[in-house]
C-alpha positions as CSV (number, residue, x, y, z in Angstrom):
1,M,-27.2,23.2,17.8
2,K,-24.8,20.4,18.2
3,M,-25.5,20.1,21.8
4,K,-29.2,19.6,21.1
5,K,-28.5,16.9,18.6
6,I,-26.2,15.1,21.1
7,L,-28.8,15.4,23.9
8,R,-31.6,14.2,21.6
9,T,-29.3,11.2,20.6
10,V,-28.7,10.2,24.2
11,I,-32.3,10.6,25.4
12,G,-33.4,8.4,22.2
13,T,-30.8,5.8,23.0
14,L,-31.9,5.7,26.7
15,L,-35.5,5.2,25.7
16,V,-34.7,2.5,23.2
17,L,-32.4,0.7,25.9
18,S,-35.2,0.9,28.5
19,A,-37.8,-0.5,26.2
20,A,-35.5,-3.3,25.1
21,M,-34.6,-4.1,28.7
22,T,-38.3,-4.6,29.9
23,P,-38.3,-8.4,29.6
24,V,-35.2,-8.4,31.9
25,F,-37.3,-7.1,34.7
26,A,-40.0,-9.9,34.2
27,E,-40.2,-11.1,37.7
28,G,-42.6,-11.1,40.5
29,A,-45.0,-8.2,41.0
30,E,-43.2,-6.7,44.1
31,G,-39.9,-6.9,42.1
32,A,-41.4,-5.2,39.1
33,I,-42.6,-2.2,41.1
34,V,-39.3,-1.9,42.9
35,S,-37.3,-1.9,39.6
36,V,-39.9,0.6,38.0
37,K,-39.4,3.0,40.8
38,A,-35.7,2.7,40.3
39,I,-35.9,3.4,36.6
40,A,-38.4,6.3,37.2
41,A,-36.0,7.8,39.9
42,A,-32.9,7.3,37.7
43,A,-34.7,8.7,34.6
44,I,-35.8,11.8,36.6
45,M,-32.3,12.5,37.9
46,L,-30.8,11.8,34.6
47,V,-32.9,14.4,32.6
48,A,-32.6,16.9,35.6
49,S,-28.9,16.6,35.8
50,A,-28.3,16.8,32.1
51,A,-30.6,19.7,31.6
52,G,-29.2,21.5,34.7
53,A,-25.6,21.0,33.5
54,I,-26.2,22.1,29.9
55,S,-28.2,25.3,31.1
56,M,-25.4,26.1,33.7
57,A,-22.8,25.7,31.0
58,I,-24.8,28.2,28.8
59,A,-25.5,30.6,31.6
60,I,-21.8,30.8,32.6
61,S,-20.8,31.1,29.0
62,K,-23.3,34.0,28.3
63,A,-22.3,35.8,31.5
64,E,-18.5,35.6,30.7
65,E,-19.5,36.9,27.1
66,S,-21.2,39.8,28.5
67,T,-18.4,40.6,30.9
68,A,-16.0,40.7,28.1
69,R,-18.3,42.9,26.3
70,Q,-18.9,45.4,29.2
71,P,-16.3,45.0,32.0
72,E,-17.8,47.8,34.0
73,A,-21.0,45.8,34.4
74,A,-19.2,42.8,35.7
75,G,-20.7,43.0,39.4
76,N,-24.2,43.2,38.0
77,I,-23.7,40.2,35.5
78,R,-22.0,38.2,38.2
79,T,-24.9,38.7,40.5
80,A,-27.7,37.9,37.8
81,M,-25.6,34.8,36.8
82,M,-25.4,33.4,40.3
83,M,-29.1,34.0,41.0
84,G,-29.8,32.2,37.5
85,L,-27.5,29.4,38.7
86,V,-29.2,29.1,42.1
87,F,-32.6,28.8,40.2
88,I,-31.1,26.0,38.0
89,E,-29.7,24.2,41.1
90,T,-33.0,24.4,42.8
91,A,-34.8,22.7,40.0
92,I,-32.2,20.0,40.1
93,I,-32.7,19.5,43.9
94,Y,-36.5,19.4,43.4
95,A,-35.8,16.4,40.9
96,L,-33.7,14.8,43.6
97,I,-36.5,15.1,46.2
98,T,-39.1,13.8,43.6
99,A,-36.7,10.7,43.0
100,I,-36.3,10.1,46.8
101,I,-40.2,10.3,47.3
102,I,-40.7,8.0,44.4
103,I,-38.3,5.4,45.9
104,F,-39.2,5.5,49.6
105,V,-42.9,6.7,49.6
106,L,-44.7,5.6,46.6
């Protein structure tokens, strides 16, 4: 619950700061497009990295908790945890690829 509150506060602060900094980027049309691309790519990576780190921490915590409860199932729990971590990391890599496409292609 506390982590959700912290994450909500961080995201709200970033949104307020990005709205407040809009006049700073008031330059030519080409420069504005480049800066919007950079902000979009940074926002994508920020959200994906934060969500990935939090979800990985929760997954590892729950796996260790389950292993402590049932030590005989440690192998199965570890395998399931690793598969979950792979899927989480894949989502972060997709966000990185999306950010790269935004910067270099769009």
